[in-house]
TIGU-179085 format. One record per residue (C-alpha): residue number from 1; x, y, z; residue in three letters. Coordinates in steps of 0.05 Angstrom, whole numbers, plus 5000, padded with zeros to 4 digits. Example, Ala and Ser with C-alpha at 12.3 -4.5 7.8 and 13.67 -1.06 7.14 Angstrom:
   kedren      X      Y      Z   tinu
        1   5246   4910   5156    ALA
        2   5273   4979   5143    SER
//
This chain:
   kedren      X      Y      Z   tinu
        1   6742   2798   1102    MET
        2   6775   2800   1034    ARG
        3   6804   2863   1003    LYS
        4   6750   2860   0949    SER
        5   6697   2871   1003    GLU
        6   6725   2937   1028    LEU
        7   6689   3002   1011    ASP
        8   6730   3055   0976    THR
        9   6770   3098   0980    PRO
       10   6811   3066   1035    CYS
       11   6882   3056   1057    ILE
       12   6914   2987   1049    LEU
       13   6979   2966   1082    VAL
       14   7016   2903   1060    ASP
       15   7039   2871   1125    ARG
       16   7099   2835   1094    VAL
       17   7125   2898   1061    LYS
       18   7112   2939   1124    LEU
       19   7153   2892   1167    LEU
       20   7208   2888   1114    ASP
       21   7214   2964   1112    ASN
       22   7216   2967   1188    ILE
       23   7271   2915   1191    ARG
       24   7312   2946   1134    ARG
       25   7318   3015   1165    TYR
       26   7330   2986   1234    GLN
       27   7386   2948   1200    GLY
       28   7417   3012   1173    TYR
       29   7418   3042   1243    ALA
       30   7444   2978   1275    ASP
       31   7500   2972   1225    ALA
       32   7521   3044   1240    ALA
       33   7518   3030   1315    GLY
       34   7468   3085   1327    ILE
       35   7396   3088   1351    ALA
       36   7333   3092   1308    LEU
       37   7278   3138   1330    ARG
       38   7227   3135   1273    PRO
       39   7183   3194   1258    HIS
       40   7111   3173   1273    ALA
       41   7080   3231   1235    LYS
       42   7082   3184   1175    THR
       43   7037   3129   1203    HIS
       44   7004   3163   1263    LYS
       45   6986   3093   1287    THR
       46   7008   3065   1355    PRO
       47   7005   2994   1329    GLU
       48   7059   3010   1278    ILE
       49   7100   3049   1329    ALA
       50   7100   2987   1374    ARG
       51   7125   2944   1316    LEU
       52   7182   2993   1306    GLN
       53   7200   2992   1380    VAL
       54   7196   2916   1380    GLU
       55   7245   2915   1321    ALA
       56   7295   2957   1361    GLY
       57   7274   3030   1357    ALA
       58   7288   3070   1421    VAL
       59   7223   3108   1417    GLY
       60   7189   3154   1367    VAL
       61   7193   3224   1340    THR
       62   7129   3265   1329    VAL
       63   7115   3332   1298    ALA
       64   7057   3355   1342    LYS
       65   7036   3349   1414    LEU
       66   6972   3314   1394    GLY
       67   7012   3260   1360    GLU
       68   7053   3251   1423    ALA
       69   6990   3243   1465    GLU
       70   6964   3190   1416    ALA
       71   7030   3153   1419    MET
       72   7031   3155   1495    ALA
       73   6959   3130   1497    ASP
       74   6983   3072   1453    GLY
       75   7038   3052   1501    GLY
       76   7099   3088   1472    ILE
       77   7140   3114   1530    ARG
       78   7199   3152   1498    ASP
       79   7176   3209   1452    ILE
       80   7213   3268   1421    VAL
       81   7168   3325   1400    VAL
       82   7210   3354   1343    ALA
       83   7172   3419   1343    TYR
       84   7169   3481   1387    PRO
       85   7115   3481   1440    ILE
       86   7084   3550   1444    VAL
       87   7024   3575   1483    GLY
       88   6995   3563   1552    SER
       89   6945   3510   1529    ALA
       90   6999   3468   1497    LYS
       91   7046   3476   1555    LEU
       92   6993   3451   1603    ALA
       93   6982   3389   1558    ARG
       94   7057   3378   1554    LEU
       95   7065   3378   1629    ILE
       96   7008   3329   1636    ALA
       97   7039   3284   1583    LEU
       98   7108   3288   1616    ALA
       99   7078   3258   1679    ARG
      100   7064   3193   1642    ARG
      101   7119   3186   1589    ALA
      102   7190   3208   1576    LYS
      103   7181   3271   1534    ILE
      104   7236   3312   1500    THR
      105   7220   3377   1465    VAL
      106   7257   3411   1408    ALA
      107   7270   3486   1415    CYS
      108   7304   3537   1370    ASP
      109   7291   3602   1407    GLY
      110   7293   3634   1475    ILE
      111   7219   3654   1477    ASP
      112   7193   3582   1472    ALA
      113   7248   3558   1519    ALA
      114   7232   3610   1572    ALA
      115   7158   3593   1571    SER
      116   7174   3519   1577    LEU
      117   7221   3533   1635    SER
      118   7167   3571   1672    GLU
      119   7115   3517   1661    ALA
      120   7163   3463   1683    ALA
      121   7183   3501   1746    LEU
      122   7110   3511   1766    GLN
      123   7096   3437   1757    SER
      124   7158   3413   1794    GLY
      125   7183   3376   1733    LEU
      126   7247   3380   1692    VAL
      127   7235   3375   1617    ILE
      128   7290   3351   1569    ASP
      129   7304   3399   1512    VAL
      130   7341   3388   1447    TRP
      131   7364   3450   1410    VAL
      132   7345   3449   1336    GLU
      133   7398   3475   1289    VAL
      134   7388   3490   1215    ASP
      135   7437   3449   1172    PRO
      136   7420   3489   1109    GLY
      137   7347   3472   1096    TYR
      138   7321   3540   1115    GLY
      139   7260   3518   1155    ARG
      140   7262   3519   1232    ALA
      141   7326   3516   1272    GLY
      142   7375   3566   1299    VAL
      143   7433   3581   1253    LEU
      144   7499   3551   1274    PRO
      145   7554   3597   1297    GLY
      146   7539   3664   1330    ALA
      147   7463   3654   1332    ASP
      148   7471   3587   1366    LEU
      149   7520   3616   1416    ASP
      150   7472   3673   1433    ARG
      151   7415   3623   1444    LEU
      152   7459   3578   1486    ALA
      153   7481   3636   1530    SER
      154   7408   3655   1541    ALA
      155   7390   3584   1559    LEU
      156   7443   3577   1613    VAL
      157   7403   3610   1671    PRO
      158   7337   3575   1655    LEU
      159   7313   3524   1706    GLN
      160   7262   3469   1697    GLY
      161   7292   3448   1631    ILE
      162   7353   3405   1616    ARG
      163   7387   3420   1551    VAL
      164   7415   3352   1532    CYS
      165   7412   3345   1456    GLY
      166   7423   3376   1388    ALA
      167   7375   3361   1331    LEU
      168   7380   3376   1256    VAL
      169   7337   3361   1195    PHE
      170   7366   3367   1125    ALA
      171   7301   3369   1087    GLY
      172   7338   3388   1024    HIS
      173   7360   3316   1019    SER
      174   7291   3302   0988    TYR
      175   7312   3342   0927    GLY
      176   7379   3307   0917    ALA
      177   7387   3272   0850    GLU
      178   7442   3222   0863    THR
      179   7467   3178   0920    ASP
      180   7532   3218   0920    ALA
      181   7491   3281   0935    GLU
      182   7451   3245   0988    ARG
      183   7513   3219   1023    GLU
      184   7545   3287   1021    ALA
      185   7483   3317   1053    ILE
      186   7483   3263   1106    ALA
      187   7556   3278   1123    ARG
      188   7543   3353   1125    ASN
      189   7480   3342   1168    GLU
      190   7521   3301   1217    ALA
      191   7577   3352   1217    GLY
      192   7529   3409   1233    THR
      193   7497   3369   1289    ALA
      194   7565   3350   1319    LEU
      195   7590   3422   1317    LEU
      196   7526   3445   1350    ALA
      197   7533   3393   1404    ALA
      198   7604   3415   1418    GLU
      199   7583   3488   1420    ALA
      200   7528   3472   1470    LEU
      201   7576   3431   1513    ARG
      202   7620   3492   1514    GLY
      203   7565   3528   1553    PHE
      204   7562   3471   1603    GLY
      205   7503   3432   1576    PHE
      206   7506   3356   1582    PRO
      207   7493   3339   1509    ILE
      208   7478   3265   1505    GLU
      209   7437   3261   1441    SER
      210   7458   3283   1372    VAL
      211   7398   3270   1327    SER
      212   7395   3275   1251    ALA
      213   7374   3236   1190    GLY
      214   7312   3225   1148    SER
      215   7288   3171   1100    THR
      216   7328   3195   1039    PRO
      217   7394   3193   1078    VAL
      218   7379   3135   1124    GLY
      219   7417   3087   1080    ARG
      220   7480   3129   1095    PHE
      221   7475   3125   1171    ALA
      222   7544   3094   1173    SER
      223   7572   3158   1143    ALA
      224   7542   3200   1199    MET
      225   7599   3192   1248    ALA
      226   7583   3219   1317    GLY
      227   7508   3221   1309    VAL
      228   7473   3182   1363    THR
      229   7407   3170   1328    GLU
      230   7369   3180   1262    ILE
      231   7295   3199   1253    ARG
      232   7269   3172   1186    PRO
      233   7194   3168   1178    GLY
      234   7168   3155   1107    THR
      235   7209   3091   1100    TYR
      236   7156   3052   1138    VAL
      237   7107   3056   1079    PHE
      238   7144   3087   1021    GLY
      239   7114   3130   0966    ASP
      240   7133   3156   0897    VAL
      241   7173   3212   0929    MET
      242   7216   3162   0965    MET
      243   7222   3120   0902    VAL
      244   7250   3183   0868    LYS
      245   7297   3191   0927    ALA
      246   7321   3119   0916    ALA
      247   7302   3102   0988    ALA
      248   7263   3041   0964    LEU
      249   7235   3010   0900    ALA
      250   7162   3019   0879    ILE
      251   7151   2945   0893    GLU
      252   7172   2956   0966    GLN
      253   7119   3009   0979    CYS
      254   7073   2980   1033    ALA
      255   7017   3031   1029    LEU
      256   6967   3039   0973    THR
      257   6900   3072   0966    VAL
      258   6844   3027   0941    LEU
      259   6798   3065   0895    VAL
      260   6739   3051   0849    THR
      261   6729   3075   0777    VAL
      262   6664   3115   0780    VAL
      263   6662   3146   0710    SER
      264   6689   3133   0640    ARG
      265   6672   3199   0605    PRO
      266   6722   3190   0548    ALA
      267   6762   3133   0518    ALA
      268   6827   3161   0545    ASP
      269   6800   3183   0613    ARG
      270   6775   3148   0676    ALA
      271   6751   3180   0740    VAL
      272   6763   3149   0809    ILE
      273   6728   3163   0875    ASP
      274   6787   3197   0909    ALA
      275   6814   3267   0898    GLY
      276   6852   3318   0940    THR
      277   6811   3300   1002    LYS
      278   6847   3232   1000    VAL
      279   6912   3241   0961    PHE
      280   6923   3316   0976    THR
      281   6968   3357   0930    MET
      282   7029   3348   0974    ASP
      283   7091   3316   0945    GLY
      284   7121   3312   0876    GLU
      285   7098   3276   0814    ASP
      286   7125   3207   0801    SER
      287   7196   3205   0775    ALA
      288   7177   3148   0730    ILE
      289   7125   3187   0691    GLY
      290   7061   3163   0725    THR
      291   7038   3231   0751    GLY
      292   7009   3241   0820    ARG
      293   7015   3168   0839    GLY
      294   7030   3099   0813    TYR
      295   6975   3051   0794    VAL
      296   6997   2982   0817    VAL
      297   6998   2933   0759    GLY
      298   6984   2988   0709    HIS
      299   7047   3029   0703    PRO
      300   7025   3060   0636    ALA
      301   6966   3095   0669    ILE
      302   6979   3167   0689    GLU
      303   6947   3194   0753    VAL
      304   6938   3260   0718    ALA
      305   6904   3308   0767    TRP
      306   6855   3315   0825    PHE
      307   6795   3356   0845    ASN
      308   6768   3351   0916    GLU
      309   6728   3287   0904    GLU
      310   6753   3264   0835    HIS
      311   6817   3233   0811    GLY
      312   6830   3236   0736    ILE
      313   6868   3179   0703    LEU
      314   6898   3187   0634    LYS
      315   6894   3121   0596    LEU
      316   6940   3100   0540    PRO
      317   6914   3055   0484    ASP
      318   6929   2990   0521    GLY
      319   6892   3011   0584    GLU
      320   6825   3033   0557    ARG
      321   6788   2971   0579    GLY
      322   6774   2999   0649    LEU
      323   6701   2997   0667    ARG
      324   6659   3032   0719    VAL
      325   6664   2991   0783    GLY
      326   6735   2967   0771    ASP
      327   6782   2975   0829    ARG
      328   6854   2999   0829    LEU
      329   6909   3007   0880    GLU
      330   6950   3071   0877    ILE
      331   7016   3087   0911    VAL
      332   7009   3160   0930    PRO
      333   7059   3216   0917    ALA
      334   7066   3228   0992    HIS
      335   7040   3176   1041    CYS
      336   7045   3220   1103    CYS
      337   6993   3268   1077    ALA
      338   6946   3212   1056    VAL
      339   6948   3179   1125    VAL
      340   6925   3244   1157    ASN
      341   6863   3245   1112    MET
      342   6829   3179   1132    LEU
      343   6809   3147   1197    ASP
      344   6836   3077   1191    GLU
      345   6882   3032   1152    LEU
      346   6871   2960   1132    HIS
      347   6929   2912   1141    VAL
      348   6931   2858   1088    LEU
      349   6956   2787   1094    ASP
      350   6954   2770   1021    GLY
      351   6885   2788   0997    ASP
      352   6853   2782   1065    ARG
      353   6845   2839   1115    VAL
      354   6884   2814   1175    GLY
      355   6871   2876   1218    ALA
      356   6841   2945   1215    THR
      357   6879   2997   1255    TRP
      358   6851   3064   1275    ARG
      359   6898   3121   1256    ILE
      360   6897   3148   1326    ALA
      361   6936   3212   1312    ALA
      362   6898   3229   1248    ARG
      363   6881   3303   1250    GLY
      364   6921   3312   1314    LYS
      365   6955   3375   1289    VAL
      366   6949   3417   1353    LYS
//
């Protein structure tokens, strides 16, 4: 099947660019002498996770237990759930999953840890735990210093879990404007993780893994001395947010959304068949002035705004020849959100569809 035969809207992935992105970030980790554990919340697709592992990744990171189950079903055997597991239903699923794959769970508080300890003891398993520490982003994570010490002290008597890692995520790196800022954030992130690891070792925990890093700072892995692995995710596809973050060029973005022009209500306006139920409103506008996405081959077109089912394109004078039925490819503002909206992605070899992969973890947010 050729790309022109696909119904729209749909996700396209350029195989060459995909593989290039996988190899490039694996190269950053290899050059730094640390492991790469890519975040699979971006692609949610076991076929891509297997490509990453084949290229050298030690396993994957996921955000939710449902993603971990989908990755295990797809053959991935080393999975870090970088999210607290809370509630009896999820703990039962976690125990079942831990019987068929190596599962590590992030934790930043005693309540979740105590519940996990009890569930593990009842099952006869020991679950690896990484303590998440906040490096200044202000999301999840115990604060370093006194708060971390209090948590570590409370963790000491718990059985059924093995505290063996420290994990940080400097999400504020996405807002950095220069490489100097990004490198400084990478160094600070690493420093926070290392201090946390030392603090935990002081309480007798065998800390083996010191995990940090995201796509914006992945290029600076060599500056993250002492970190044992990085967890970038968006690099695998790229999007306009990552172009703004200088993680890759717009031409290196592997994922696009194929859309059709369905209306031409005004000379300066075209309407496409994809709105927030495809592109979502997550992510920032393009740093190169193209709005909520980038129209491949038509950089002067602005992806102006979305309703649920409609995307509105603002057309300059030189782009007003678009007709109803014309097709366009758009690099989204945030690829991770788009992947969670559709059921499959089409892998292109040139203009031909070489494979169609089900997004197995799509909607797996429990």
